[in-house]
C-alpha positions as CSV (number, residue, x, y, z in Angstrom):
1,X,-37.3,-54.2,-4.2
2,X,-35.2,-54.4,-7.4
3,X,-35.0,-51.2,-9.5
4,X,-34.5,-51.2,-13.2
5,X,-33.4,-48.0,-14.9
6,X,-34.7,-48.0,-18.5
7,X,-37.8,-49.5,-20.1
8,X,-36.2,-50.8,-23.3
9,X,-36.1,-54.4,-24.3
10,X,-33.1,-55.1,-21.9
11,X,-34.9,-53.4,-18.9
12,X,-38.2,-55.2,-19.6
13,X,-36.3,-58.5,-20.0
14,X,-34.4,-58.0,-16.7
15,X,-37.7,-57.2,-14.9
16,X,-39.4,-60.2,-16.4
17,X,-36.6,-62.5,-15.4
18,X,-36.3,-61.1,-11.9
19,X,-40.0,-61.7,-11.3
20,X,-39.5,-65.3,-12.4
21,X,-36.9,-65.5,-9.7
22,X,-39.4,-64.3,-7.2
23,X,-38.4,-60.6,-6.8
24,X,-40.5,-57.5,-6.6
25,X,-39.4,-55.1,-9.4
26,X,-40.1,-51.6,-10.5
27,X,-39.0,-50.3,-14.0
28,X,-38.4,-46.6,-14.5
29,X,-38.4,-45.2,-18.1
30,X,-37.4,-41.6,-18.7
31,X,-39.4,-41.2,-22.0
32,X,-43.1,-41.4,-22.5
33,X,-43.1,-44.9,-23.9
34,X,-41.2,-48.2,-23.4
35,X,-39.2,-49.9,-26.1
36,X,-36.2,-47.7,-26.8
37,X,-34.9,-48.5,-30.3
38,X,-37.8,-50.9,-30.7
39,X,-40.5,-48.2,-30.3
40,X,-43.1,-48.2,-33.0
41,X,-45.1,-46.0,-35.5
42,X,-48.7,-46.6,-36.4
43,X,-49.5,-47.4,-40.0
44,X,-52.7,-48.1,-42.0
45,X,-52.4,-51.7,-40.7
46,X,-49.8,-53.3,-38.3
47,X,-47.5,-51.2,-36.2
48,X,-43.9,-50.9,-37.5
49,X,-40.6,-50.1,-35.7
50,X,-39.1,-46.7,-36.0
51,X,-35.8,-48.3,-36.6
52,X,-35.7,-51.5,-38.8
53,X,-35.5,-54.9,-37.0
54,X,-35.3,-58.5,-38.0
55,X,-33.9,-61.7,-36.4
56,X,-31.1,-64.0,-37.5
57,X,-31.4,-67.8,-36.9
58,X,-28.6,-67.6,-34.3
59,X,-30.7,-65.4,-32.0
60,X,-32.2,-68.2,-29.9
61,X,-33.0,-66.3,-26.7
62,X,-35.5,-64.0,-28.2
63,X,-37.2,-66.8,-30.1
64,X,-37.6,-68.7,-26.8
65,X,-39.1,-65.6,-25.2
66,X,-41.5,-65.1,-28.1
67,X,-42.7,-68.7,-27.6
68,X,-42.9,-68.3,-23.8
69,X,-45.1,-65.2,-24.2
70,X,-47.5,-67.0,-26.6
71,X,-46.5,-65.2,-29.8
72,X,-44.8,-68.1,-31.6
73,X,-47.6,-68.3,-34.2
74,X,-46.8,-64.8,-35.3
75,X,-43.0,-65.4,-35.9
76,X,-42.2,-65.9,-39.6
77,X,-39.0,-66.5,-41.4
78,X,-39.3,-65.1,-44.9
79,X,-36.3,-64.7,-47.3
80,X,-35.5,-61.1,-47.7
81,X,-33.7,-60.4,-51.0
82,X,-30.4,-58.7,-50.7
83,X,-28.7,-56.6,-53.4
84,X,-25.9,-54.2,-54.0
85,X,-26.4,-50.8,-55.8
86,X,-23.3,-49.8,-57.7
87,X,-22.9,-47.2,-60.5
88,X,-26.6,-47.1,-61.4
89,X,-27.3,-50.9,-61.3
90,X,-28.9,-53.1,-58.7
91,X,-27.1,-56.4,-58.4
92,X,-28.9,-59.2,-56.6
93,X,-26.5,-61.0,-54.2
94,X,-28.3,-64.0,-52.7
95,X,-28.0,-67.0,-55.0
96,X,-24.6,-68.4,-56.1
97,X,-25.2,-67.5,-59.8
98,X,-26.1,-63.9,-58.8
99,X,-22.9,-63.5,-56.9
100,X,-20.9,-65.0,-59.7
101,X,-22.5,-62.4,-62.1
102,X,-21.5,-59.5,-59.9
103,X,-19.0,-57.6,-62.1
104,X,-17.0,-55.7,-59.5
105,X,-15.0,-58.7,-58.3
106,X,-13.2,-61.4,-60.2
107,X,-14.0,-65.1,-59.9
108,X,-11.0,-65.5,-57.6
109,X,-12.3,-62.7,-55.5
110,X,-15.7,-64.3,-55.2
111,X,-14.0,-67.7,-54.2
112,X,-12.0,-66.0,-51.5
113,X,-15.1,-64.1,-50.2
114,X,-17.1,-67.4,-50.2
115,X,-14.4,-69.2,-48.2
116,X,-14.4,-66.4,-45.6
117,X,-18.2,-66.5,-45.2
118,X,-17.9,-70.2,-44.6
119,X,-15.1,-69.6,-42.1
120,X,-12.5,-71.5,-44.1
121,X,-9.0,-70.1,-44.2
122,X,-7.4,-71.0,-47.6
123,X,-4.2,-69.0,-47.2
124,X,-1.3,-71.1,-48.3
125,X,-3.5,-73.4,-50.4
126,X,-4.4,-75.7,-47.6
127,X,-7.8,-75.2,-46.1
128,X,-8.0,-74.6,-42.3
129,X,-11.2,-74.8,-40.4
130,X,-10.2,-73.5,-37.0
131,X,-8.5,-70.2,-37.8
132,X,-11.5,-68.1,-37.0
133,X,-12.9,-69.9,-34.0
134,X,-11.6,-67.5,-31.4
135,X,-12.7,-63.9,-32.1
136,X,-10.3,-62.5,-29.5
137,X,-7.4,-63.5,-31.7
138,X,-8.4,-60.8,-34.1
139,X,-9.4,-58.0,-31.6
140,X,-6.4,-55.9,-32.4
141,X,-6.2,-56.6,-36.2
142,X,-7.4,-53.7,-38.4
143,X,-10.3,-54.8,-40.6
144,X,-8.7,-53.6,-43.8
145,X,-5.4,-55.5,-43.2
146,X,-7.4,-58.6,-42.3
147,X,-9.5,-58.5,-45.4
148,X,-6.7,-57.9,-47.8
149,X,-4.7,-60.8,-46.2
150,X,-7.5,-63.3,-45.7
151,X,-9.4,-62.6,-48.9
152,X,-8.0,-60.3,-51.6
153,X,-7.6,-56.7,-52.6
154,X,-10.6,-57.0,-54.9
155,X,-12.9,-58.3,-52.2
156,X,-12.0,-55.4,-50.0
157,X,-12.3,-52.7,-52.7
158,X,-15.1,-54.2,-54.7
159,X,-17.3,-55.3,-51.8
160,X,-16.4,-54.5,-48.2
161,X,-15.0,-51.0,-48.4
162,X,-18.2,-49.3,-49.5
163,X,-20.2,-51.2,-46.8
164,X,-17.7,-50.2,-44.1
165,X,-17.9,-46.6,-45.3
166,X,-21.7,-46.7,-44.9
167,X,-21.5,-48.4,-41.5
168,X,-18.7,-46.6,-39.8
169,X,-17.8,-43.6,-41.9
170,X,-14.4,-42.1,-41.1
171,X,-14.1,-44.5,-38.1
172,X,-13.8,-47.6,-40.3
173,X,-10.1,-47.8,-40.0
174,X,-10.5,-48.2,-36.2
175,X,-12.8,-51.2,-36.5
176,X,-11.4,-54.7,-35.7
177,X,-11.5,-57.8,-37.7
178,X,-13.1,-59.5,-34.8
179,X,-16.2,-57.5,-35.3
180,X,-16.5,-58.7,-39.0
181,X,-15.8,-62.4,-38.0
182,X,-18.4,-62.1,-35.3
183,X,-20.9,-60.7,-37.8
184,X,-20.2,-63.7,-40.1
185,X,-20.9,-66.1,-37.3
186,X,-24.0,-64.1,-36.3
187,X,-25.4,-64.1,-39.8
188,X,-24.2,-67.5,-41.0
189,X,-27.5,-69.3,-41.5
190,X,-28.0,-69.0,-45.2
191,X,-29.7,-71.3,-47.8
192,X,-27.3,-71.3,-50.7
193,X,-30.1,-71.6,-53.2
194,X,-32.6,-69.2,-51.6
195,X,-30.8,-66.7,-49.4
196,X,-30.9,-66.0,-45.7
197,X,-34.2,-66.5,-43.7
198,X,-34.8,-63.6,-41.4
199,X,-37.3,-63.6,-38.5
200,X,-40.0,-61.1,-38.0
201,X,-43.1,-60.9,-35.8
202,X,-46.1,-60.5,-38.1
203,X,-47.8,-57.5,-36.5
204,X,-44.4,-56.0,-35.5
205,X,-42.1,-56.3,-32.5
206,X,-44.3,-54.0,-30.6
207,X,-46.3,-57.1,-29.8
208,X,-43.3,-58.4,-27.9
209,X,-43.0,-55.2,-25.9
210,X,-46.7,-55.3,-25.1
211,X,-46.5,-58.9,-24.0
212,X,-43.5,-58.1,-21.8
213,X,-45.3,-55.1,-20.3
214,X,-48.3,-57.3,-19.5
215,X,-46.1,-60.0,-18.0
216,X,-44.2,-57.6,-15.8
217,X,-47.4,-55.7,-14.9
218,X,-48.2,-52.2,-15.9
219,X,-48.3,-51.2,-12.3
220,X,-44.6,-52.1,-12.1
221,X,-43.5,-49.8,-14.9
222,X,-43.4,-46.0,-14.7
223,X,-42.8,-43.9,-17.8
224,X,-41.8,-40.2,-17.8
225,X,-39.7,-41.2,-14.8
226,X,-36.0,-40.3,-14.8
227,X,-33.7,-41.8,-12.2
228,X,-31.6,-39.0,-11.0
229,X,-29.5,-40.5,-8.2
230,X,-28.5,-43.7,-6.6
231,X,-27.8,-44.0,-2.9
232,X,-24.6,-46.0,-2.2
233,X,-23.9,-46.7,1.5
234,X,-20.8,-48.6,2.6
235,X,-20.2,-49.9,-0.9
236,X,-23.8,-51.1,-1.4
237,X,-26.7,-49.7,-3.4
238,X,-29.5,-48.9,-1.0
239,X,-31.9,-46.5,-2.8
240,X,-32.7,-44.5,-5.8
241,X,-34.2,-41.1,-6.5
242,X,-36.7,-40.7,-9.3
243,X,-38.1,-37.6,-10.9
244,X,-41.6,-38.5,-12.2
245,X,-43.2,-36.1,-14.6
246,X,-46.6,-35.1,-13.3
247,X,-49.1,-36.6,-15.8
248,X,-51.9,-34.5,-14.3
249,X,-50.4,-31.2,-15.3
250,X,-51.1,-29.8,-18.8
251,X,-48.7,-27.0,-18.5
252,X,-45.3,-27.1,-20.2
253,X,-42.8,-28.7,-17.9
254,X,-40.7,-25.6,-17.5
255,X,-43.7,-23.5,-16.5
256,X,-45.5,-26.0,-14.2
257,X,-45.0,-25.8,-10.4
258,X,-41.9,-27.6,-9.4
259,X,-41.1,-28.2,-13.1
260,X,-44.1,-30.5,-13.4
261,X,-42.3,-33.3,-11.6
262,X,-42.6,-35.2,-8.4
263,X,-39.4,-36.6,-6.7
264,X,-39.7,-40.1,-5.3
265,X,-37.2,-42.1,-3.3
266,X,-37.2,-45.9,-3.3
267,X,-35.4,-48.4,-1.1
268,X,-33.7,-51.0,-3.3
269,X,-31.2,-53.7,-2.7
270,X,-30.3,-54.2,-6.4
271,X,-30.4,-51.9,-9.4
272,X,-30.1,-52.9,-13.0
273,X,-29.1,-50.0,-15.3
274,X,-30.5,-51.0,-18.7
275,X,-29.6,-47.8,-20.5
276,X,-26.7,-46.2,-22.3
277,X,-23.3,-45.9,-20.6
278,X,-23.8,-42.1,-20.1
279,X,-26.7,-42.9,-17.8
280,X,-24.6,-45.3,-15.8
281,X,-21.8,-42.7,-15.5
282,X,-24.2,-39.9,-14.3
283,X,-25.7,-42.2,-11.7
284,X,-22.6,-44.1,-10.5
285,X,-19.5,-42.4,-11.9
286,X,-18.5,-45.4,-14.0
287,X,-16.8,-44.2,-17.2
288,X,-17.1,-46.3,-20.3
289,X,-14.6,-45.9,-23.1
290,X,-16.7,-47.2,-25.9
291,X,-17.6,-44.7,-28.6
292,X,-21.1,-44.8,-30.1
293,X,-22.5,-43.5,-33.3
294,X,-25.9,-42.0,-34.0
295,X,-28.5,-43.1,-36.5
296,X,-30.8,-41.2,-38.7
297,X,-33.6,-43.4,-40.1
298,X,-36.7,-42.4,-42.1
299,X,-39.8,-44.5,-42.8
300,X,-41.2,-43.6,-46.1
301,X,-44.8,-44.6,-46.9
302,X,-45.4,-45.0,-50.7
303,X,-48.3,-46.0,-52.9
304,X,-46.1,-48.4,-55.0
305,X,-42.9,-50.3,-54.5
306,X,-39.5,-48.8,-55.3
307,X,-37.6,-52.1,-56.0
308,X,-38.2,-55.8,-55.5
309,X,-35.4,-56.0,-52.9
310,X,-35.6,-56.1,-49.1
311,X,-32.1,-54.9,-48.2
312,X,-30.2,-52.8,-50.8
313,X,-26.7,-51.8,-49.8
314,X,-25.6,-48.6,-51.5
315,X,-22.1,-48.3,-53.0
316,X,-23.0,-44.8,-54.3
317,X,-22.3,-41.2,-53.4
318,X,-25.5,-41.0,-51.5
319,X,-26.1,-39.5,-48.0
320,X,-27.4,-42.9,-46.8
321,X,-26.0,-46.4,-46.6
322,X,-29.0,-48.6,-47.3
323,X,-32.5,-48.7,-48.6
324,X,-34.5,-51.3,-46.7
325,X,-37.9,-51.9,-48.3
326,X,-39.8,-53.6,-45.6
327,X,-42.8,-54.5,-47.7
328,X,-40.6,-56.6,-50.0
329,X,-40.1,-58.8,-46.9
330,X,-43.5,-58.6,-45.2
331,X,-46.6,-58.2,-47.4
332,X,-48.0,-54.6,-48.1
333,X,-51.4,-56.0,-47.1
334,X,-50.2,-56.0,-43.5
335,X,-49.9,-52.2,-43.8
336,X,-53.2,-51.3,-45.5
337,X,-51.7,-51.9,-48.9
338,X,-49.0,-49.2,-48.4
339,X,-45.3,-49.8,-49.3
340,X,-42.9,-49.0,-46.6
341,X,-39.2,-48.1,-47.1
342,X,-36.5,-47.4,-44.6
343,X,-33.8,-45.0,-45.5
344,X,-30.9,-45.1,-43.0
345,X,-27.6,-43.6,-42.3
346,X,-25.1,-43.6,-39.4
347,X,-23.3,-40.5,-38.2
348,X,-20.0,-40.4,-36.3
349,X,-19.9,-36.7,-35.5
350,X,-22.8,-34.7,-34.2
351,X,-21.5,-31.7,-36.1
352,X,-22.3,-33.5,-39.4
353,X,-24.8,-31.8,-41.6
354,X,-27.1,-34.8,-41.6
355,X,-27.5,-34.6,-37.8
356,X,-28.1,-30.9,-37.9
357,X,-30.7,-30.9,-40.6
358,X,-34.4,-30.9,-39.8
359,X,-36.9,-33.4,-41.1
360,X,-37.9,-31.4,-44.2
361,X,-34.3,-30.8,-45.2
362,X,-33.5,-34.5,-44.9
363,X,-36.6,-35.5,-46.8
364,X,-35.7,-33.3,-49.7
365,X,-32.0,-34.5,-49.7
366,X,-32.7,-38.2,-49.4
367,X,-35.7,-38.4,-51.8
368,X,-33.7,-36.3,-54.3
369,X,-30.9,-38.9,-54.2
370,X,-33.4,-41.8,-54.5
371,X,-34.8,-40.1,-57.6
372,X,-31.2,-39.9,-59.0
373,X,-30.6,-43.6,-58.3
374,X,-34.0,-44.7,-59.8
375,X,-34.9,-42.3,-62.7
376,X,-38.2,-44.0,-63.3
377,X,-39.4,-43.2,-59.8
378,X,-40.3,-39.8,-58.3
379,X,-41.4,-38.5,-54.9
380,X,-45.0,-38.2,-56.0
381,X,-45.4,-41.8,-54.8
382,X,-44.5,-40.7,-51.3
383,X,-47.5,-40.4,-49.0
384,X,-45.6,-39.9,-45.7
385,X,-42.0,-39.3,-44.5
386,X,-41.3,-39.9,-40.8
387,X,-37.8,-39.4,-39.3
388,X,-36.3,-40.8,-36.2
389,X,-32.9,-39.9,-34.8
390,X,-31.0,-41.6,-32.0
391,X,-27.6,-40.2,-30.8
392,X,-26.3,-43.5,-29.6
393,X,-27.8,-46.2,-31.8
394,X,-24.8,-48.5,-32.1
395,X,-21.3,-48.9,-30.7
396,X,-18.2,-48.4,-32.9
397,X,-16.6,-51.9,-32.7
398,X,-13.0,-50.6,-32.6
399,X,-9.9,-52.6,-31.9
400,X,-9.8,-53.7,-28.3
401,X,-13.5,-53.4,-27.9
402,X,-14.0,-56.4,-25.7
403,X,-11.6,-54.9,-23.1
404,X,-14.0,-51.9,-22.8
405,X,-17.4,-53.7,-22.3
406,X,-19.1,-53.0,-19.0
407,X,-19.4,-56.0,-16.7
408,X,-22.9,-57.2,-15.9
409,X,-22.0,-57.1,-12.2
410,X,-20.4,-53.9,-11.1
411,X,-19.7,-54.9,-7.5
412,X,-15.9,-54.8,-7.9
413,X,-16.0,-51.6,-10.0
414,X,-18.6,-49.5,-8.2
415,X,-20.8,-51.1,-5.5
416,X,-22.6,-54.3,-4.5
417,X,-26.1,-54.5,-6.0
418,X,-25.3,-52.5,-9.1
419,X,-25.7,-54.3,-12.5
420,X,-25.5,-53.2,-16.1
421,X,-27.6,-54.5,-19.1
422,X,-27.2,-51.6,-21.6
423,X,-25.8,-51.6,-25.1
424,X,-22.2,-51.6,-23.9
425,X,-22.6,-55.1,-22.4
426,X,-21.0,-58.2,-23.7
427,X,-24.3,-59.5,-25.1
428,X,-24.4,-56.7,-27.7
429,X,-21.3,-58.0,-29.5
430,X,-20.6,-58.5,-32.4
431,X,-23.7,-56.5,-33.2
432,X,-26.4,-54.8,-31.1
433,X,-29.8,-56.5,-31.4
434,X,-33.0,-57.1,-29.6
435,X,-31.7,-60.6,-28.8
436,X,-28.6,-59.0,-27.2
437,X,-30.8,-56.8,-25.1
438,X,-32.8,-59.7,-23.7
439,X,-29.6,-61.7,-23.1
440,X,-28.1,-58.8,-21.1
441,X,-31.3,-58.4,-19.1
442,X,-31.3,-62.1,-18.2
443,X,-27.6,-62.1,-17.3
444,X,-28.1,-59.4,-14.7
445,X,-31.3,-61.0,-13.3
446,X,-29.7,-64.4,-13.0
447,X,-26.6,-62.9,-11.2
448,X,-28.9,-61.2,-8.8
449,X,-30.8,-64.4,-8.1
450,X,-27.7,-66.4,-7.7
451,X,-26.2,-63.8,-5.3
452,X,-29.3,-63.6,-3.1
453,X,-30.0,-67.4,-3.3
454,X,-33.6,-66.8,-4.2
455,X,-35.4,-70.0,-5.4
456,X,-37.6,-69.5,-8.4
457,X,-41.2,-70.3,-7.6
458,X,-42.9,-73.4,-9.0
C-alpha cells in the first residue's frame, strides 16, 4: 500500500496518479475536510473558496486534470479587471491607455516597466531578449536592487514597493529577483487591449476536490486522521501510525475515553507527505529552512458591489494588501445575487496584532478602513463576514530559495520510500498554486511508479 499524508490538492493528486499507475492508496487527512487552502464556504448559490483562487493560462496541468475529470465545460476564462488604489483614487491598470494615465510613474518609467513585463532587457539602449531566461541567474539578487537597475527608481517606488510591502511586509528586502521574474513568466498571458484572462471553475474549485475524491474513492480517504509516526527500518519506510478521531463519540476529544481516538498501524512501502514541512520534520526529522508567512483572509458578503474591479492592489496605509471582489469576475447570480469581496493580508510574525485579533476585532478594523477608502460606502451593506486564517499560507521567496526546496524523492536524505509533495517542493515556485500542488503530487507518484516498475493498466 501507498500512504499519503495530507488530503489537500497535492495529496489527492498524488493518490489519483498512483492509482492510475496501478497502486493501492490510502489518504490520511488530519482535519475534518479535504482541500487544505482550497476548502470552501457555502453561499446562497455556488460554493466559494475560503482563500481566493484563480488560474493563469500557463497552468496547464490543472487544466488537463479538469478536462480528465469531466469538468471542462465549467472552466471559464473571464477578464478580471485590475486596479491600483493610491491616495484616495482607484486607477485601472489593464489597458495601455489606462497604464499611461497612471500618474505615479513617468512615461519613461512606464516604458521600462512594460519592457520588463515583456522580458526585454533595454539596459544600454540595445534590446536583449535572453537576459531573463534563466531564473537561477537572479536567485541571489535583491529584488530592490534588480528593479532599480533593470527598470527605474520610479518604477520601484511608484509601483512595486507598495506591492512588495503588502506581499512580504518587513521581509521584502530578503526576496530575490528570481521570484519576481518567475511571477512575470507565470502571469505573462495578457491581452494588451483587454487584460489578463484568468481561469475559474464556475461552481467553485470545490468541484475539482469532489471529483478527485470520487476518482480516488471515499473509502480510500480518511479525515480526522493524523499520521503520528513513520516506521523506518534499515533505511526504508515500512509502516505508519495514524491517530483517527472516533467519529462515534460525541464527547469533547479531551474528555472522551482514550482522547476520542483510535490508533491504527498500516504497512506501507511508500509514503507521500503532502503537507507542510513541519509535518515532514515531525515524522522524519527532515528540517526545511524555508520560512513561511501566514494569511488572514475574510470573505465579505454584501448586498451591493463595492467597486467595478476584480483585483484592487492597495497602496494605502491599510491593514490589508488587496481587495478582491469576486463577483466582479464571476456573476453575482451564481451566489444568489450576493456580492462577494475578499479582504486579504499576509503576516510575517505571529506576534503581529492582526494575527492575535479575533474575528470581530478584524471585522471592525478592516471594514472601518474600507469605509475610509470609499466614503460613499458603509458597512450597512455587509450581510456576513467570515474569516479564515492559515499560519503557513505561502513561502517567503528569499534569496537562495531554490537551494532550500525539499526534493520529491527523499531516499538520499532520509529513507527509501519517502516522498514530499508539500508547499516547499519545486512545483510551488515561483508562486504557490493549485496547479503547483497537482504537479508536486504527480511528480512523487511518477517517481514511485518508475522506481517500482509498475505498468499503468490499460
